[in-house]
N, C-alpha and C positions, 0 to 999 in steps of 0.2 A: 416496385413502387412502394413507397412508405405510406402507411395509412395514418390518418389523423396527424398530419404534419403541420406544425405551426412555427413560423419564423418571425423573429423580431425585426428582420429586414423588411418584412411586409407591413408590419405595424409596430410602433414603439409603445407596446401595449399592455402588458400585465400591470395592474395597479400595484404600486409599492405595498409590500406587506400582504399581498394575496397569497393564498396557499396554492402551490402547484400540485394538482391532483392528476396523476397519470394512471388511470384505472386499469390499463392493460386491455382495453377493448380493441383487440386486433393489432396491438402494438402502436403506442402513441409516441411521437417524437416531438421534442421542443428544441428549437435551434435558437440560441441566443444571438448568433450571427454578428458578433462584435459588440453587442450592447452589454454593459454592466447591469446587473439586475438584483434587486432586493426582494426576497420572498419570506413569508412567515414560516415556510416549511415545505418539505417535499413529502408526499404521501401517496400510497396506493390504497384505495378503499375497496377495490374489487380485484380478486385474483382468479380470473377464469382459468380452467384447466387448459394446460398446453398453450397459454397465451403469453406473449412477451409483456413485461411489466413497464416497458417504456424507456426512453432515453432522454436525457437532457444533455445537449451538446453545444459546442461552438464551432461552426464550420469555418469561421473567418480566420485569416492570418493575424488579425488584431486580438491580442490577449484580452480575455474577459474575466470579470469577477462575478461569481455567484455568491451573494451575501445572504445567509439564512439567519434572519433576525426573528426568532420564533416567539419571543416574549417569555418572561419568567414563568416557569412551571408548565409550559406547553411542551408536548412530546409528539413527534411525528416519525413514522417509519416508512422508508422508501425502499422497495425491493427491486427497482429498475437500475439503470446504469447512468452514472455521471461521467461523461467522456469529453474528449476534445481539448482545445487550447483554452482552458479556463482554470482559474484558481478558485478554491472553495474557502469561504469564511463562515464560521458559526459565531454569532454574537450573543445569543441567549437561548434558553430552553434546551431541549435535548433532541438532536437529530440523529436518527439511526439509519445507516446505509447498509443494507444487507446484500446488495448486488455486487457484481464484479466490475468495479469502477476502473476508468482508464483516463481520467483527466490528467493533464500534463503539468499544470501549474502548482503553486504552493498550496499548503493546507494550513489554515490559521484558525485557532480557537481563542477568540477574544473574550468569550463568556459562555456560560452554559457548558454543555457536553456534546462532543461529537463521538458517536459510537460506530465503529467499523467492524463488520463481520468478517471481512477478508483483507489480506495483506496486499492491497492494491494501490498504495500511495506511490507516486512516481519515483523512480530510482534517483533522479537528480533533483528532486524538489526539496524545498525548505519547509519544515514543519515548525510552526510557531505556536506556543501555548503561553498565555498570560496567567498571572496570579488569579485564583478564583475560578479558572476554567479547567476543563478536564478532557483528555483524550482517552477514550475507552477502546482498547484493542481486544476484541473477542476471539481473534484467531490464535492458534497455538504455534505459529511459525515466527520467523524474523523478517521484517520488512526493511530492506535497505533504502535509505534516503540520502539526500545530498547534504543536508545540514539540519541541526536541531537548535532552536532558540527558545529558552525557557525564561519567561519574564524579562525579555530583552537581552539575555546573556547567551551568546553562542557557546554551544557545548563542544568539548573535545571529542575526537574520534573514540568510539566505543559503543557498547550495547546499553540501551536505556529501556526501562520497563517499570512495572509497579513497585519493584524492589528498590531500584536505584533512584527513582524519581516519583515517589508516591503522591506528592503534592499535585503533579501534573498528569500522570499516566496511571491508568488502572486497567484491569483485565489480564488475560494470560499471554498476550502477544509481546513482541520485542521490536524496537526500532534499532537499526544499526547505522552508525555514521562511520564509514570507512576512513582510514588514514589517507592523506593525499598521496596519490600514486599507488602503484601496486606494492604488495608486500615483497620482502626480500628474504630468501632462504639463506641464513648465515650458516646453517648446518642442515643436513637432511632431516626433516621432521620424522618422528617415529609414531606410527599408529599403534596404540596399545590395546584398542578394543573396537570391535565391530558388533553391532546389535541390529537385529531385524525385528520389526513389530508390524505385521501386516505388510502394507506397501511402503512403510517408512524404514529408513536405514540411518543408523547413527555411527559416527566415527569419533573416537576419542584418541588423544595423543599428546605428545610433548615435543619440544625442540624447535618450535617455530620462532619467528621474529616477533617479539612482544610489541603490541600496539599497531601492527599492520593488518590489513584486510587480506583474507585468503578465501578461496572459492572451492567448493566441492563440485567437481564436474562428473557427469555420468554419460557413458556411451555404450554402444552395443558392439563396437568393432574397434579394436585398438589401432587399426590402420587408418581410421578416419582422422582428418585434421581436427584439432581441438575446437575450431570454429563451428564444427558440427556436433560437438558434445553439448549436453544440457548443463546449465548451472542450476544445481538443485539445492544448494545451501551456501550461505556466506557468513563470515564471522570475523570479528577483530580479536586477535589473540590476546590473552591475558598477560599480565606483567611477567608471569613465570614462563610464558611461551607455550603454555598448555592450551588445548583446544577441544571443543566439542562441536561437531557439525551434525545436524539432523536434517536429512532430506525427506520432506513430507511428500508422500506419493511419488517417491523417486524410483521405486521398483516397478518395472513394466511387467505386468502380468502376462505370461505366455512367452516372454522373450527367453530363448535358450541360454543366453549368456549376457552378463552385464558387467561393466568395468567402471571403476571409480578412481579419480585422481585428485589430489590436493594441489591446487594451482595458485600462483600469485597473480594470475591474470584472469579477468572475467571476459571470456571470448564472446559472450552473447548477452550483454547487459540489457 
């Protein structure tokens, strides 16, 4: 049973531009239940030890938009989770999300800043950033997305970050827009280097098909079908066909053996 559950199916209720404060008092859940909602921000003011920080979700099959219109200069930090069949829009101010989110719709930054601590933008979603707005990626990995639109212009397949698009993206993270369809091995790619750093593993190499998406799969048994291997990294190969894949926390501590393969198919997107 969920504690502190509120549903907009029960009342069409929170005042526009109210602040949604899920303080984590035994796990608070707010269900948009098919209603679009505008809030001044999401925040947690209390963080009890070992308590969930709350969820904002949409349990309805009807897609829902959560619009965070914080107001210029206002900053809110939410440590809970935004999940379900909803799209997220930030219109002003700075909204920081530090939880492991799982919402399925698009991510739009029309104004202000959306700051994400984790690479949890949905794989098939569209990320849209307008002029004057900013997406801050605080993670160190690459988040695969379906499409990237910068000031109304759809971007070509590739990797986007604070170096390639400093007007729109800041932070240490990357967004990757794969090419349409799987990559094609015109010749067998050659791995030229492997590096371990704690639980992270990196592969570098050459000889892949430029501009196509490839996936680094990890498994513990070479006899397993690839659908049972984990996708631990993805990248779009550079013009030269060279590549670098870094699998963050890809190494399973205590496993007696682990195997990796560079694939042109993502078996577990």
